[in-house]
Structure formats: C-alpha cells, structure tokens
Residue frames as a rotation matrix with the C-alpha (Angstrom) as fourth column:
UNK 1
-0.094 -0.470 0.878 -13.59
0.776 0.518 0.361 -60.69
-0.624 0.715 0.315 29.93
UNK 2
0.555 0.391 0.735 -15.13
0.797 -0.504 -0.334 -57.79
0.240 0.771 -0.591 28.02
UNK 3
0.957 -0.220 -0.191 -13.35
-0.106 -0.874 0.474 -55.18
-0.271 -0.433 -0.860 30.15
UNK 4
0.107 -0.974 0.199 -9.96
0.114 0.211 0.971 -56.78
-0.988 -0.081 0.134 29.45
UNK 5
0.072 0.001 0.997 -10.79
0.972 0.225 -0.070 -56.70
-0.224 0.974 0.016 25.73
UNK 6
0.906 0.282 0.314 -11.36
0.342 -0.927 -0.153 -52.92
0.248 0.246 -0.937 25.91
UNK 7
0.691 -0.711 -0.132 -8.11
-0.252 -0.408 0.878 -52.50
-0.678 -0.573 -0.461 27.81
UNK 8
-0.080 -0.714 0.695 -6.21
0.563 0.543 0.623 -54.54
-0.822 0.442 0.359 25.23
UNK 9
0.407 0.318 0.856 -7.79
0.900 -0.299 -0.317 -52.51
0.155 0.900 -0.408 22.42
UNK 10
1.000 0.001 -0.016 -6.88
0.005 -0.972 0.234 -49.23
-0.016 -0.234 -0.972 24.14
UNK 11
0.385 -0.922 0.038 -3.27
-0.127 -0.012 0.992 -50.30
-0.914 -0.387 -0.121 24.74
UNK 12
-0.106 -0.428 0.898 -2.78
0.820 0.473 0.322 -51.55
-0.562 0.770 0.301 21.20
UNK 13
0.642 0.390 0.660 -4.23
0.707 -0.635 -0.312 -48.34
0.298 0.667 -0.683 19.78
UNK 14
0.899 -0.388 -0.205 -2.01
-0.186 -0.761 0.622 -46.26
-0.397 -0.520 -0.756 22.04
UNK 15
0.015 -0.927 0.376 1.02
0.240 0.368 0.898 -48.20
-0.971 0.077 0.228 20.77
UNK 16
0.015 0.053 0.999 -0.08
0.986 0.167 -0.024 -47.84
-0.168 0.985 -0.049 17.14
UNK 17
0.914 0.352 0.204 -0.75
0.378 -0.919 -0.109 -44.12
0.149 0.176 -0.973 17.57
UNK 18
0.681 -0.704 -0.203 2.67
-0.249 -0.483 0.839 -43.54
-0.689 -0.521 -0.504 19.09
UNK 19
-0.184 -0.815 0.550 4.47
0.308 0.484 0.819 -45.48
-0.934 0.320 0.162 16.36
UNK 20
0.546 0.491 0.679 2.72
0.768 0.029 -0.639 -44.01
-0.334 0.871 -0.361 13.35
UNK 21
-0.635 -0.708 0.308 4.42
0.771 -0.560 0.302 -41.65
-0.041 0.429 0.902 10.92
UNK 22
-0.461 0.455 -0.761 3.16
-0.032 -0.866 -0.499 -38.12
-0.887 -0.206 0.414 10.64
UNK 23
0.166 0.618 0.768 0.40
0.863 0.287 -0.417 -37.87
-0.478 0.732 -0.486 8.08
UNK 24
-0.618 -0.454 0.642 0.69
0.754 -0.572 0.323 -35.33
0.220 0.684 0.696 5.28
UNK 25
-0.032 0.709 0.704 -2.40
0.295 -0.667 0.685 -33.41
0.955 0.229 -0.188 6.39
UNK 26
0.845 0.280 -0.455 -1.50
0.495 -0.089 0.864 -33.06
0.202 -0.956 -0.214 10.08
UNK 27
-0.172 -0.926 0.335 0.84
0.476 -0.376 -0.795 -30.44
0.863 0.023 0.505 11.46
UNK 28
0.040 0.103 -0.994 1.52
0.973 -0.232 0.015 -28.71
-0.229 -0.967 -0.109 14.75
UNK 29
-0.267 -0.015 0.964 0.49
0.552 -0.822 0.140 -25.07
0.790 0.570 0.228 14.51
UNK 30
-0.998 0.048 0.046 -0.52
-0.067 -0.680 -0.730 -22.02
-0.004 -0.731 0.682 16.49
UNK 31
-0.415 0.910 -0.022 -4.11
0.436 0.178 -0.882 -21.56
-0.799 -0.375 -0.470 17.60
UNK 32
-0.080 0.445 0.892 -6.64
0.992 -0.056 0.117 -20.65
0.102 0.894 -0.437 14.87
UNK 33
-0.911 -0.290 0.294 -6.80
0.307 -0.952 0.010 -16.98
0.277 0.099 0.956 13.91
UNK 34
-0.341 0.865 0.369 -10.58
-0.699 -0.496 0.516 -16.86
0.629 -0.082 0.773 14.30
UNK 35
-0.643 0.152 0.751 -12.59
-0.610 0.492 -0.621 -18.53
-0.464 -0.857 -0.224 17.01
UNK 36
-0.628 0.415 -0.659 -14.33
-0.376 0.579 0.723 -21.71
0.682 0.701 -0.208 15.94
UNK 37
0.475 0.844 0.251 -16.97
-0.738 0.226 0.636 -23.97
0.480 -0.487 0.730 17.47
UNK 38
-0.635 -0.674 0.377 -15.86
-0.766 0.484 -0.423 -26.22
0.103 -0.557 -0.824 20.32
UNK 39
0.472 0.725 -0.502 -17.12
-0.622 0.677 0.393 -29.82
0.625 0.127 0.770 20.29
UNK 40
-0.521 -0.600 0.607 -16.60
-0.852 0.406 -0.330 -32.50
-0.048 -0.690 -0.723 22.94
UNK 41
-0.769 0.273 -0.578 -17.47
0.058 0.930 0.363 -36.15
0.637 0.245 -0.731 23.23
UNK 42
0.097 0.909 0.406 -20.94
-0.715 -0.220 0.663 -36.70
0.692 -0.355 0.629 24.63
UNK 43
-0.824 -0.520 0.225 -20.30
-0.510 0.507 -0.695 -38.36
0.248 -0.687 -0.683 27.97
UNK 44
-0.185 0.844 0.503 -23.96
-0.700 0.246 -0.670 -39.42
-0.689 -0.477 0.545 28.14
UNK 45
-0.149 0.101 -0.984 -23.51
-0.944 0.282 0.172 -41.65
0.295 0.954 0.053 25.08
UNK 46
0.728 0.495 0.475 -23.45
-0.647 0.725 0.237 -44.82
-0.227 -0.479 0.848 27.17
UNK 47
0.174 -0.699 0.694 -21.42
-0.325 0.625 0.710 -47.99
-0.930 -0.349 -0.118 27.30
UNK 48
0.634 0.043 0.772 -21.83
0.594 0.613 -0.521 -49.11
-0.496 0.789 0.363 23.65
UNK 49
0.910 -0.283 0.303 -19.92
0.034 -0.678 -0.734 -45.99
0.414 0.678 -0.608 22.57
UNK 50
0.795 -0.605 0.039 -16.99
-0.104 -0.073 0.992 -46.72
-0.597 -0.793 -0.122 24.94
UNK 51
0.165 -0.803 0.573 -14.55
0.833 0.425 0.355 -47.97
-0.528 0.419 0.739 22.22
UNK 52
0.351 0.024 0.936 -15.18
0.730 -0.633 -0.258 -44.78
0.587 0.774 -0.240 20.22
UNK 53
0.967 0.010 0.254 -14.63
-0.147 -0.790 0.595 -42.62
0.207 -0.613 -0.763 23.30
UNK 54
0.564 -0.817 0.122 -11.36
0.295 0.337 0.894 -44.43
-0.771 -0.468 0.431 24.05
UNK 55
0.061 -0.525 0.849 -10.18
0.997 0.075 -0.024 -43.82
-0.051 0.848 0.528 20.48
UNK 56
0.689 0.245 0.683 -11.17
0.350 -0.937 -0.017 -40.16
0.635 0.250 -0.731 20.72
UNK 57
0.929 -0.363 0.064 -9.08
-0.219 -0.403 0.889 -39.74
-0.297 -0.840 -0.454 23.89
UNK 58
0.349 -0.843 0.410 -6.12
0.570 0.538 0.621 -41.68
-0.744 0.017 0.668 22.47
UNK 59
-0.061 -0.330 0.942 -6.05
0.977 -0.213 -0.011 -39.50
0.204 0.920 0.336 19.36
UNK 60
-0.799 -0.266 -0.539 -6.60
0.456 -0.852 -0.256 -36.26
-0.391 -0.451 0.803 21.29
UNK 61
-0.799 0.536 0.273 -9.99
0.045 -0.400 0.916 -35.78
0.600 0.744 0.295 19.64
UNK 62
-0.366 0.696 -0.617 -12.16
0.929 0.311 -0.200 -35.74
0.052 -0.647 -0.761 22.77
UNK 63
0.398 0.437 -0.807 -12.34
0.344 -0.886 -0.310 -31.92
-0.850 -0.154 -0.503 22.39
UNK 64
-0.362 -0.441 0.821 -12.14
0.917 -0.012 0.398 -30.40
-0.166 0.898 0.409 18.91
UNK 65
-0.085 0.306 -0.948 -12.33
-0.052 -0.952 -0.302 -26.83
-0.995 0.024 0.097 17.62
UNK 66
-0.011 0.166 0.986 -13.89
0.949 0.314 -0.042 -26.64
-0.316 0.935 -0.161 14.17
UNK 67
0.045 -0.068 -0.997 -12.97
-0.096 -0.993 0.063 -23.58
-0.994 0.093 -0.051 12.12
UNK 68
0.157 0.094 -0.983 -14.09
-0.966 -0.194 -0.173 -23.80
-0.207 0.976 0.060 8.52
UNK 69
0.704 0.054 -0.709 -12.60
-0.393 0.860 -0.325 -26.91
0.592 0.507 0.626 6.92
UNK 70
-0.369 -0.920 -0.132 -9.96
-0.278 0.244 -0.929 -27.21
0.887 -0.306 -0.346 9.63
UNK 71
0.842 0.488 -0.230 -10.16
0.070 0.325 0.943 -29.02
0.535 -0.810 0.240 12.95
UNK 72
-0.164 -0.879 0.447 -7.85
-0.572 -0.285 -0.769 -28.30
0.804 -0.382 -0.456 15.87
UNK 73
0.833 0.262 -0.488 -7.22
0.210 0.667 0.715 -30.94
0.513 -0.698 0.500 18.52
UNK 74
0.447 -0.711 -0.543 -4.92
0.647 -0.163 0.745 -29.38
-0.618 -0.684 0.387 21.07
UNK 75
0.190 -0.461 -0.867 -2.25
-0.463 -0.820 0.335 -27.73
-0.866 0.338 -0.370 18.94
UNK 76
-0.741 -0.355 0.571 -2.60
0.278 0.611 0.741 -30.16
-0.612 0.708 -0.354 16.04
UNK 77
-0.144 0.673 -0.726 -4.35
-0.746 -0.556 -0.366 -28.93
-0.650 0.489 0.582 12.91
UNK 78
-0.471 0.134 0.872 -6.22
0.479 0.869 0.125 -31.38
-0.741 0.476 -0.473 10.69
UNK 79
-0.707 0.247 -0.663 -7.10
-0.639 -0.626 0.448 -30.21
-0.304 0.740 0.600 7.18
UNK 80
-0.207 0.739 0.641 -10.53
-0.049 0.646 -0.762 -31.64
-0.977 -0.189 -0.097 6.40
UNK 81
-0.997 0.053 -0.054 -11.89
-0.046 0.135 0.990 -33.06
0.060 0.989 -0.133 3.20
UNK 82
-0.390 0.921 0.015 -15.54
-0.761 -0.313 -0.568 -32.18
-0.518 -0.233 0.823 2.66
UNK 83
-0.894 0.226 0.387 -17.93
0.347 0.896 0.277 -34.97
-0.285 0.382 -0.879 1.74
UNK 84
-0.727 0.641 0.246 -21.22
0.002 -0.357 0.934 -34.58
0.687 0.680 0.258 -0.20
UNK 85
0.118 0.833 -0.540 -23.28
0.647 0.348 0.678 -35.55
0.753 -0.430 -0.499 2.88
UNK 86
0.691 0.132 0.711 -21.90
-0.272 -0.864 0.424 -32.65
0.670 -0.486 -0.561 4.94
UNK 87
0.892 -0.432 -0.134 -19.30
0.353 0.480 0.803 -34.76
-0.282 -0.764 0.581 6.74
UNK 88
0.604 -0.794 -0.073 -15.61
-0.748 -0.533 -0.395 -33.88
0.275 0.293 -0.916 6.95
UNK 89
0.900 -0.361 -0.243 -12.83
0.381 0.924 0.039 -36.50
0.211 -0.128 0.969 6.79
UNK 90
0.600 -0.755 0.263 -9.46
-0.798 -0.590 0.127 -36.08
0.059 -0.286 -0.956 8.53
UNK 91
0.428 -0.581 -0.692 -6.29
0.067 0.784 -0.617 -38.22
0.901 0.217 0.374 8.26
UNK 92
0.972 -0.131 0.196 -4.81
-0.202 -0.033 0.979 -39.32
-0.121 -0.991 -0.059 11.59
UNK 93
0.193 -0.980 -0.053 -1.08
-0.979 -0.196 0.051 -39.56
-0.061 0.042 -0.997 12.30
UNK 94
-0.191 -0.222 0.956 -1.49
-0.376 0.916 0.137 -43.34
-0.907 -0.333 -0.258 12.66
UNK 95
-0.978 -0.167 -0.126 -2.60
-0.169 0.279 0.945 -43.53
-0.122 0.946 -0.301 9.02
UNK 96
-0.471 0.878 0.088 -6.27
0.844 0.477 -0.246 -44.03
-0.258 -0.042 -0.965 9.84
UNK 97
-0.736 0.348 0.580 -9.11
0.091 -0.800 0.594 -41.68
0.670 0.490 0.557 9.09
UNK 98
-0.609 0.637 -0.473 -11.79
0.608 -0.008 -0.794 -40.05
-0.509 -0.771 -0.383 11.21
UNK 99
-0.590 0.526 0.613 -15.01
0.426 -0.442 0.789 -38.55
0.686 0.727 0.037 9.87
UNK 100
-0.822 0.442 -0.358 -17.06
0.119 -0.482 -0.868 -35.88
-0.556 -0.757 0.344 11.60
UNK 101
-0.744 0.627 0.231 -20.64
0.386 0.122 0.914 -36.29
0.545 0.770 -0.333 10.40
UNK 102
-0.601 0.622 0.501 -23.78
-0.747 -0.660 -0.076 -34.33
0.283 -0.421 0.862 11.35
UNK 103
-0.742 0.384 -0.550 -26.14
0.394 0.913 0.106 -36.40
0.543 -0.139 -0.828 13.49
UNK 104
0.256 0.889 -0.380 -28.80
0.937 -0.132 0.323 -33.95
0.237 -0.439 -0.867 14.66
UNK 105
0.683 0.061 0.728 -29.10
0.032 -0.998 0.053 -30.42
0.730 -0.013 -0.683 15.97
UNK 106
0.414 -0.643 0.645 -25.91
-0.878 -0.468 0.097 -29.46
0.240 -0.606 -0.758 17.82
UNK 107
0.503 -0.291 0.814 -24.61
-0.278 0.837 0.471 -33.02
-0.819 -0.463 0.340 17.47
UNK 108
0.210 -0.518 -0.829 -21.88
-0.936 0.140 -0.324 -34.64
0.284 0.844 -0.456 15.42
UNK 109
0.941 -0.046 0.335 -20.69
-0.072 0.940 0.334 -38.20
-0.330 -0.338 0.881 15.22
UNK 110
0.092 -0.979 -0.184 -16.97
-0.964 -0.133 0.229 -38.98
-0.249 0.156 -0.956 15.26
UNK 111
0.939 0.283 0.195 -16.48
-0.212 0.924 -0.319 -42.12
-0.270 0.258 0.927 13.11
UNK 112
-0.026 -0.998 0.061 -13.14
-0.690 0.062 0.721 -43.90
-0.723 -0.023 -0.691 12.98
UNK 113
-0.001 -0.041 -0.999 -12.06
-0.946 0.323 -0.012 -45.95
0.323 0.946 -0.040 9.96
UNK 114
-0.925 -0.365 -0.105 -11.78
-0.302 0.873 -0.383 -48.96
0.231 -0.323 -0.918 12.29
UNK 115
-0.401 0.865 -0.302 -15.58
0.376 0.456 0.807 -48.88
0.835 0.210 -0.508 12.77
UNK 116
-0.339 0.261 -0.904 -15.90
0.926 -0.079 -0.370 -47.30
-0.168 -0.962 -0.215 16.22
UNK 117
-0.312 0.268 0.912 -17.92
0.307 -0.879 0.364 -44.12
0.899 0.394 0.192 16.66
UNK 118
-0.421 0.216 -0.881 -18.96
0.874 -0.164 -0.457 -41.73
-0.243 -0.963 -0.119 19.40
UNK 119
0.515 0.685 0.515 -21.34
0.752 -0.650 0.113 -38.78
0.412 0.329 -0.850 19.50
UNK 120
-0.723 -0.662 -0.197 -20.06
0.686 -0.655 -0.317 -35.27
0.081 -0.364 0.928 20.03
UNK 121
0.485 0.872 -0.075 -21.98
0.874 -0.480 0.073 -32.28
0.028 -0.101 -0.995 21.29
UNK 122
0.063 -0.388 0.919 -21.39
0.341 -0.857 -0.386 -28.59
0.938 0.338 0.078 20.88
UNK 123
-0.378 -0.279 -0.883 -19.90
0.925 -0.079 -0.371 -27.05
0.033 -0.957 0.288 23.99
UNK 124
0.461 0.648 0.606 -21.93
0.568 -0.740 0.360 -24.08
0.682 0.178 -0.709 25.18
C-alpha cells in the first residue's frame, strides 16, 4: 500500500511538473562561466527521505552546481534568493519552491515547499 502511494505521488508530481508554466526566475542557459561546487543527493539518506529524492529527480535537482547565488540543474539556471539563515530559495517551473539549507559540514538539505526534504552531499 505504501509503495503504491509513493508511485502515485511520483506520477502526479511528474504530471504537475510537465504542465507548469515557466517561472520568472528559471531560464535555460549555457554552462556557468566559472566552476562551482557540485552537490548530489545523498543516496545513504534512507527510506524516510524517499519522497524528497523522488522530487529531486523529477525536478532535475538530484545533481546541482552551485555558483554564487545561482544554481544550475542540467542546463537550467535558478536565480537564488538568500535567506538570513544561510539558505537559498529557488522557484521551480511548477510554481513551487525549493530551499537549499546548510545541514552540517559538506552537507545541504534540499527542502521542497510541499514538505519533503532530502540531504545532499558535496561531490568530491
């Protein structure tokens, strides 16, 4: 029963992501001029983080290059909004928001506005 719930969530998010209008802060661009830090979802995060990992993959955020206030997911550039706690917020094409927040040395947490989250680690 729980597995079918995750599948239903993933399919509905895929549909919503595909049908969303382009957000004002997202555009397709060339690669960043300077090299940034590469972050990827932490595959050791465990089963409770599965919904967050699914959302990261569906939004193309399973691997992110951070370069200053910008984040690059594939060839999509997200202009970040800095928060007082050191986090950066990005608007998604589906209209939602994702926040990258520090969560330890060489770790970030990817938090979606829908409540799901997943840890990210710096790729070495």
